[in-house]
Residue, then its C-alpha position, 0 to 999 in steps of 0.5 A: m499499499s503507496s502513501v502521498a505525502i502532501v508538503g505546504p508551501q513554505l512559509g514567509n513572503a516577498l517582503q520578509n525575502l527581500l529585506l531579511a535577505p544577507d547579501i542587502m548591504p550599504g549602498d546596494a540600490p533597489s530594483y524595480q520588484t524591490c520598490k515595490v514589495i516596500l511600497t505594499f507591505h513596509p510598514l514606512g514604504g508607503k508614508m515615505a512615498e505617499a506622507p511628504i504630498k498628503m501634508a503638501q496637500s492637507q490645504s486646499r489652494i487660493i483660486e482667485i479669478p479677479d476678472a470674472p464673475d463668482e460662477v466662472k470660478k465655481a465651475f473651475v471647482t466643481e469640474w476639477m472635484r469631478l475628475n479628482a485631480t488632485r487624487h490623480i497628482r498625488n498618486v503620480k507622484k507617490l509613484s516618482r518618489a517610490y521608484g523615481i519617474s512615473s507619469i500620467a496621460l490624460l485619454e479620450p476614447g478614439a482619439d488619436l494618442g500621438k497628436p495633441p488633444d484639441m482644447a477646444t472639445l475637450y469639455k465634450q469628451k469622456i476623459s481619463f487619466n491614468v497613473l503610469d509606472p516605470l514599467n508601463t513606459a519601459g523602453s522610453l523614457v532612459l534618457n539620450q545620454d549624449p551631452n551634444a543632443l538638444d535632448f540630452q536628459k529631457h524626455g520626449d512623447i512616450r510608448v505604452n505598449g507600443t503605442v505613442y502618446h504626445r508629450a502635450r498628453v503626458q506629463v513626466v514626473l522625477n523624483g530629483d534630476p538625472i545623473y548623467i549617465e547614472y542607471t535606475s534599475s527601478a525606473f529602467g532608465f537614467v533618471g531620478r532615484s527612489v525615494y528608497q535607494s539610499v535607505l534600502y539597509p536601514l529599512k531592512t533593519f527597520v524590519n528586524t526591529l519589528i521582529t523584536d517586538d514581536l519576541v518582546i510581547r511574547k517573551a513578556g508574559v513567560f512566568i519563572a516558578m522558583l518551586k522548591q525541589v521535594s527531592s534530589a531526584f524527580d519521580q513521577v509522583t513530583s513530576k505531577l506535582f510540579g506540572y499541577k503547581r505550573q498550571i495553576l499558574k497558568d489558568s490564574q487570573t484577576d480574582n483568584v487566589i494561588s498559594i506558593g511556599e514560602t521559599e518560592k516565587i513567582e516573577s516574569l522574565n526582567m527585560q529592563n536593560l533591553e529598554g535602553p539600547y533597543k529605543l536608541a537604536r531604533e530612534n536611530c533607524l527612523k532617523n536614518i531613514a528619514t535622513g537619507a528620504d529627505m523627510p522629517a522624522s516626525w513625518l515616518n513615527n507620527e510624533t505632535l511637534a512641541s508647539g505645534f505649526a500655529e507657534g512657529s517652532e523651528d520643527a515647524n518651521k523647518e517641515a513647511r519648508c520641506v512642505d514649500d518645496l515639495r509644492e513647488e516640485m508638483q507645480p508643473l503637474y498643477d500647471w497641466m491639470d488647470a489648463i485642463v480643467r479652464a477648457r473642460a468648465w469654461n465651455p461656450d454652454f457654459y459661457k451662454t450662461i454668464q451671458a444670460l446672467y450677465p449680458e451687461q458686460y458678456s453680450g457683445m464679448e466672443f467666448e474666446q476673448a472671455f475665455y483668456t481673460w479669464s485666464q490671464s487672470f487666473t491665479a491658483a496660490w498655496p496658503s501658509l501651512l503655519i496657519e496661527p491659533d484662534s487664541e493668537r489671531a484674538k490676541a493681534d485683533k485685540v492691539r488692532l482694535e486698541a490701535l483703531i480706537e487711538a487713531v479715531g479718538v485723536m483725529l476725532p475732534a479736529l474733523d470735518p462732519d464728513n470725515k467724521a461719518r468716514l472715519i466710524e465707517w472706515l473704524a466700522e469696516n477694520m472691526n467687521s474684519m475681525k471676525l473673532l472678536f465680532p462674530t456679528p458684522l456693525d452695518i453703519d448708515i452714512d448718510a444716516l449719519l451725516a444728517y443726524v444733528p446731536p441735540d446738545i450742539l443745536g441752537p435755542g428754540e431749533a427743532a431736535d427731530v429731522d425730516a426723514d424724506a427730507e435730503p441729507k444735509p452735506k454738515l453738521r453744523a458748526v457750534a462754536n467752545 
C-alpha cells in the first residue's frame, strides 16, 4: 500500500525574502520589484512615498479670478473635484518617489494619442487620466546621455505597449534630477532615483525591529516559577506535583488566589536592560531613514510637534519649508491639470449662462476673448502651512482694535462732520474684519449719520427731529466753543 505525502508551502513572504536577505548591504540599489514590495508591504514604505504629498495637499489652493464673476470660479472648482484631479496628482507623485519616475496621461475615446488634445472640444469628450509606472513606459524614458544632443537627459513622447503618447498629453515626473550615466534600475533608465535607494539598508534594519517587538511581546507574558524541589531525584509523583502547580499558575487570573511555599517565588522575565539600547537603536533607525529620504523624522513615527505648526517653532518651520519645496516640485503638474480643467469648465455652453446672467458685460464679447481674459487673471496660490491659532489671532486683533480706537480718538475732534462720518465708517469696516472679536458685523448708515444732528449742539428754539424724507444735510451745524 502506497501513501502520498502532501507538503505545504514554505513559510515566508516577499518582504521577508527581500529585506531579510543577508546580501543586502549599505549602498545597494533597489530594483523595480524591491521598490514595489517596499511600497506595498513595508510599514514605512507607503508613508515615505505618500506622507509628504498628503502634507502638501492638506490645504486647498486659494483660487482667485478677479476679472470673472463668481460663477466662473465655482465652475472650475466643481470640475476639478469631478475629475478627482488632486488624487491623480498625488498618485503620480507618489509613484515617482517610489520608483524614481512616473507619468500621467490624458486619454480620450477614439482619439489619436500621438497628437495633442484639442482643447476647444475637450469638454465634449469623456476623458480619463492614467497614472503609469516605469514598467508601463519601459524603454521610452531611458533619456539620452549624449551631452551634445538637444534632448540630453530630457524626455519626449512616451510609448506604452507600443502606443505613442504625444508629450502634450502626458506629464513625466522625476524624483530628483537625472545624473549623467547613472542608471536607475528601479526606473529602467538614466532618470531620477527612488526615495528608497539611499535607505535600503535601514529599511531592512527596521524590519528587524519589528521582529524584536514581536519577540518582546511574546516573552513578556512568560512567568518564572521558582519552586522548591522535594527531593534531588524527580519521580513520577513529584513531576505531576510540579506540573499541577504550573497549571494553577497558568490558569490563574484576576480575582483568583493561589498559594505557594514560603521559599518559592513567581516572577516575570526581567527585560529592563533592553529598553535603553533597543529604544536608541530604533530611534536611530528612523532618523537614518528620514535623513536618507530627505524628510522630517516626525512624518515617519507620527510624532506630534511640541508646539505645533501654529506656534512657529523651529521644527514646524523646517516642516513648512519641506512642504513648500514639494509644492514647488508639483507645480508643473498643477499647471497642466489647471489648463485641462479650465478648458472643460469654461466651455461655450457655460458661457451662454454667463451671458444670460451678466448681459451688460458679456453680451457683446466673444467666448474666446472671455476665456482668454479669465485664464490671464486666474491665480492659484497655496496658503501658508504656519497658521496662527484662534487664540493668537484674537490677541493680534485686540492690539489692532486698541490702535484703531486710539487713532479715531485723536483724529475725530479735529475733523469736519463729513470726514467724521468717513472715519467712523473706516472704523466699522476694520472692526468687521475682526471675525473672532466681532462675529456679527456692524452696519452703519453713513447717510443717516451725515444727516443726524445731536440734540446738545442745537441752538435755542431749534427742533431736534429731522424730516425723514428730507435730503441729507451735507454737514453738521458748527457750534462755537
